[in-house]
N, C-alpha and C positions, 0 to 999 in steps of 0.2 A: 393657072397657078392655084386657084382657089378650089378648082376640082381635085388637085393633089393632096391639098390640105384637108380636105374631107375625107380621103382614103386613108390618110395616115392616122385621122381622130378615130375612125372607124376600127382600124386595126388595133390601135391602142386599147380601145374599149372592149374587144374580143378578149385580148390578150389579159387586160384586167380581170375581166368576168371569169375566164379561165382558171386565173391565180386565185379569184375568191372561192371558187367551187372546190379548187384543191386543198385549199386553207381553210374550208368550211368547219367551224367546230363542232357543226350540228352533225357531221357524219361519224357512224361507229368507230370507236377507237379500236385500231388493228391490235389483235390478240398477241400478248409477249411470246416469244418462242419459249418452248419447254425447257426447263432445267434439266441438265444432263441427269441421265438415271444412274444411281449410286452402282458401283461394279456388281455385276451379277454372279452369285456363287454357283460353279459348276456342280450338277448333280446329274450322275447317271443313272438311269432307271432301266431295270432289266425285266422282261415279261417273265422268262424262265432263267435259272442259274445254273443247269445242267441239262446233259442230254446222253443219252445211249446209242450209239451207232454201230454200223458193221463197215468192215474194211471198203472202201470206195464210196461209202456215203456222204452226202452233204449236208449241212445245215446252216441256216442262216439265223445269225444272233440278232434277236430283237432287242435294240437298246437306242434309247433315245437320251439326249442331251443338248444344252444350249451352244455348247461347244463341239469342234471336231473330235472325235474318239478315234484313240489308237488302239489297235490289236496287236497282239503277239501271243505266240505259242511259247511254254517253257520247255515243251519237248517236240518238235516237228517230226520226229520219227513216227511218233503216235497220231499226231494231227496238225497240220497248219491251218492259218488263217490267213484271208486276205485284207486287203486295206479297207474293204466295205464289211469285214465280219462275217465273211462266208467261211465256215468251216468244213476241211475235207479229213475225213478218217483215212489214216494210213494203215496203221497196223495194230494188232490186239496189244490193249493195254490202256493207258488212262495219263492224260495230261491236263494243264490249267491254261485255259486263255485269259490273259490280263488285257483289262481294258483301262485307259487312262484318258482323262481330259482335265485341263487345267487344274490340277491338284486334286481332283476326285479320282478314284479308283475301285473298279470291282472285278470280280473274278466268274469264270462261267467253265464249269468241270465237264470234261469229255471224257467218256469211257467208250472205249471201242471193243466190243464182244465178238467172240468167234463165231462162224457159221458152223465151222465143224470143230468137234471135239474126240478127233479120230482116237487120240491116245494122250494120257498127261505126259507131258515132257518131263524128263528124268532129271530130279533136282540134286544135280551133280555140279561138283565145282572142280575144274582143272587144278591138280595138285592135291586133291583130298586122299586119304590114306586107304589102304586097301582093307584094313580093319574097319575104318569107318563105313566104306561100302558094303562091306558085309552085315555091318552092324544095322543098315538101312534097309537092304534087300533081302537078307536072309541067306542060306547057305546056297552057293552056287550049283548049278547043273552042270556047267562046264568049268574045268578049272586046270589052266595051263600057267606057266611060269610069267608070263606078263599079260594074261587075259582071263576074265571071269564072265561066265554067262549064266543069266538068272530066268528060268522059266515063268510063265505065268505073270509077268510082269504087268500085264493089262490085259482086258478081253479082247482086243484087236491085235494085239502082238504077239509074237510066238517066242520072242528072245529079246533081253536086254544085255548087250555087251558091252564089257569096261575095260579099257587098256592100262597098263600101267608100265612105269620105266622101271631102271633097275633098283632104283630107291622104293617101289612099290607104291608111287603116286601116279595119281590118275593123269594119263595124256590124252586120251579121247573117249568117247563112248558112242555107242550104237544102239539104234532100235531096228527090228527085223520084224516086217509085216509080210502077211500074203499078197499076191500080185493082185487079188480082186480089189484092193484098196487103192489102186494106183490113181484114178481121178480123184478120188477123194485126198488123198495124199498132197496132191498138187494144190488144192484149195487149202488144207491145212496149213502147210508150210507158207502159201503165197500170202494169206491173210497175217502172218506173223513176222515173216521176213523179206528183205527185198532180195527179188532175183536178180542175178548178175548175168549169168549165161549157162550155157550147155556145152560140156566139155567131155566127149570121148563117152556119150551116153550118161554122164553124172550132170543133174540140175545143181548148179551151185547158187546158194544164198548166203547175205551176210546179214548182220544185225544191227546196220546202221545205215545211215543213207549215203556215206561215202567210205572208200576204203580206209581213209585216213582216222576215221572214227570207230572202224570195226575191231570187235575184239573177238568174235566166233564167225566161224564158216559152217555152214551145214551142207552137206552134200547128200543128195538122193540119187539112188540107181536101183534099176531092176538087176538082179543078177542071173543071168541064164534062163530068165523068164521063170524062174523058180520060187523067189521072194524078192521083196523090196528091202532096201537097206539104207538108214538115213544115219550119217555120221556127224557127229557134233565134234569140232576140233578148234582149238585155239588159232587165232590169226595174228601174225606180227609182220612188220614191212617186210622182213627177209622171205616170208612164207606166203605165196600168192595163190595157192591152191590145196585142197583137201589133201592131205598126207596120204602117198599110195601105200605107205608101209602099215597104216592104219588098216585100210582094206584088205590088204594081203594078210595083216593078222587075223582079222575076223573072218575070211574065207577059209582059211587054215583051220581054225577051231571049229568051223561049220562043215569041214570035210570036203571043201571046194577046191 
């Protein structure tokens, strides 16, 4: 019994000593937890604010921020951007990439320049009057009721053809080139328009990323191996291909 008492006393003494050590005011006082930081204001920093690319090129936007950055393109026809800020150049033109993060925003300008400048695309709008066309391009070298042809349109083209309806308003127009430019023509059109399909020897392009947004069809074709013809025509939901009558009118005017 005496031995058990001694064991109990020893355990109490050990426990007391442990508590004394834990409560010892001579030990260093624990550091207080830091006060929560005030709200950090989002600030996006950009190394560059613009870039010039060619169709198919990519570019990583170098941006930093304390918060996640959201990227978006104002016009994805010209360029798209990934969630990580990787820009992909689509077609010739320009667009703005918007960066946003917790109230702050920045812009990144993207310009897509062409590799090929085979010819200047005609500044013609469907519905323009015949008098307006003559005022722009001068006297035609080919003139019929529904079609006018202008020679020396540009260095690499042999003819600009413009078609009209019964009210003398533009319905379609076409550029004629030599067959030696066939390979470059594919590059020229491919970096400006979305290729859709080849139909009966005609390569068809559209000026949008989907048919629902398309307003113009562009058709390119080699005619009897003698010349190349590029026709620009309006697109509507009711009209799913370049109008055959436009080609027939051009060929007739060219004596084909």
